[in-house]
C-alpha positions as CSV (number, residue, x, y, z in Angstrom):
1,M,0.0,0.0,0.0
2,G,3.0,2.3,0.5
3,G,3.8,2.4,-3.2
4,F,0.2,3.5,-4.0
5,T,0.2,6.2,-1.4
6,G,3.6,7.5,-2.4
7,G,2.6,7.4,-6.0
8,T,-0.5,9.4,-5.3
9,V,1.6,12.0,-3.5
10,W,3.8,12.3,-6.5
11,L,0.8,12.8,-8.8
12,L,-0.6,15.5,-6.5
13,I,2.8,17.3,-6.6
14,A,2.8,17.0,-10.4
15,A,-0.7,18.5,-10.5
16,G,0.5,21.4,-8.4
17,L,3.5,22.0,-10.7
18,A,1.2,21.9,-13.7
19,V,-1.1,24.5,-12.2
20,G,1.9,26.7,-11.3
21,D,3.2,26.5,-14.8
22,L,-0.2,27.5,-16.2
23,L,-0.5,30.4,-13.8
24,A,3.1,31.5,-14.8
25,H,2.0,31.4,-18.5
26,R,-1.0,33.6,-17.7
27,R,1.2,36.1,-15.7
28,R,3.8,36.4,-18.5
29,V,5.0,39.8,-19.6
30,T,6.0,40.5,-23.2
31,T,8.6,43.1,-24.0
32,R,11.4,43.9,-26.5
33,A,15.0,43.2,-25.9
34,V,18.2,43.8,-27.8
35,C,20.8,41.0,-28.3
36,R,24.2,42.2,-27.1
37,H,26.2,39.0,-27.5
38,V,25.8,35.5,-29.0
39,V,27.9,32.5,-27.9
40,D,27.8,28.9,-29.2
41,E,27.6,26.3,-26.5
42,P,27.9,22.5,-26.8
43,K,25.2,20.3,-28.4
44,G,23.9,23.1,-30.7
45,I,22.8,25.4,-28.0
46,V,23.2,29.1,-28.5
47,K,23.4,31.6,-25.6
48,H,22.1,35.1,-26.3
49,S,22.9,37.9,-23.9
50,L,19.9,40.2,-24.0
51,E,19.3,43.7,-22.7
52,R,15.6,44.3,-21.9
53,V,13.6,47.2,-20.7
54,P,12.9,46.3,-17.0
55,L,9.2,46.6,-16.2
56,A,8.9,45.8,-12.5
57,G,12.4,46.1,-11.1
58,E,13.8,43.0,-12.9
59,G,17.4,42.9,-14.0
60,K,18.2,44.6,-17.3
61,L,20.4,41.8,-18.6
62,V,19.1,38.3,-19.2
63,V,20.2,35.1,-20.9
64,L,18.2,33.3,-23.6
65,R,19.3,29.8,-24.6
66,T,17.9,28.3,-27.8
67,K,18.7,25.4,-30.1
68,G,20.4,27.3,-33.0
69,P,20.7,31.1,-33.3
70,S,17.5,33.0,-32.8
71,V,18.6,36.6,-33.0
72,G,21.9,38.2,-34.1
73,A,23.9,40.7,-32.0
74,G,22.5,44.2,-32.2
75,R,19.1,43.0,-33.3
76,A,15.8,43.3,-31.4
77,V,13.6,40.4,-30.4
78,T,10.3,40.1,-28.5
79,I,10.7,38.0,-25.3
80,S,8.3,36.9,-22.6
81,Y,8.8,35.9,-19.0
82,D,6.9,35.4,-15.7
83,P,7.7,38.3,-13.4
84,K,8.0,35.8,-10.5
85,R,10.7,34.0,-12.5
86,D,12.2,36.9,-14.4
87,H,15.4,35.0,-15.1
88,E,13.6,32.4,-17.3
89,V,13.2,34.1,-20.6
90,F,11.5,32.7,-23.7
91,L,11.0,34.0,-27.2
92,A,7.5,35.4,-27.0
93,D,6.0,33.2,-29.8
94,R,7.6,30.1,-28.2
95,H,6.7,30.6,-24.5
96,P,5.6,27.1,-23.3
97,R,2.4,26.7,-21.4
98,M,4.0,24.0,-19.4
99,T,7.5,22.8,-18.7
100,G,8.6,19.1,-18.5
101,R,8.7,19.1,-14.7
102,P,5.0,18.0,-14.1
103,V,5.4,15.2,-16.7
104,I,8.5,13.8,-15.0
105,V,7.0,14.0,-11.5
106,A,3.8,12.3,-12.8
107,A,5.8,9.5,-14.4
108,I,7.5,8.8,-11.1
109,G,4.1,8.6,-9.4
110,V,2.7,6.3,-12.1
111,V,5.7,4.0,-11.7
112,Q,5.4,3.9,-7.9
113,I,1.6,3.1,-8.2
114,A,2.3,0.4,-10.7
115,I,4.9,-1.2,-8.5
116,G,2.6,-0.9,-5.5
117,I,-0.2,-2.6,-7.3
118,A,2.1,-5.4,-8.7
119,L,3.4,-6.2,-5.2
């Protein structure tokens, strides 16, 4: 019975994370930023150093990581972010409604429940 109870707790945590992600998506702020520097990282990741117009006391400089280049140095781009997580910046048209965290946590819960039922 412990596996079932533990799995249920993991599923409840996953549900909470999903609700949090959806609320963050609703709170998101969209603004313009100018790319100051572009650096290639391993595995095809490109790090863009952006300067944005701070709206609510956030830092002026932020980092955007994408697969492949998204904007060149000196060019403007529209970004979005949750003011409560102002360091997590996305391209405005690619801001995810949900991250992978709830899915991973839910998978752990499902595995625990399956093991609890099998035993």
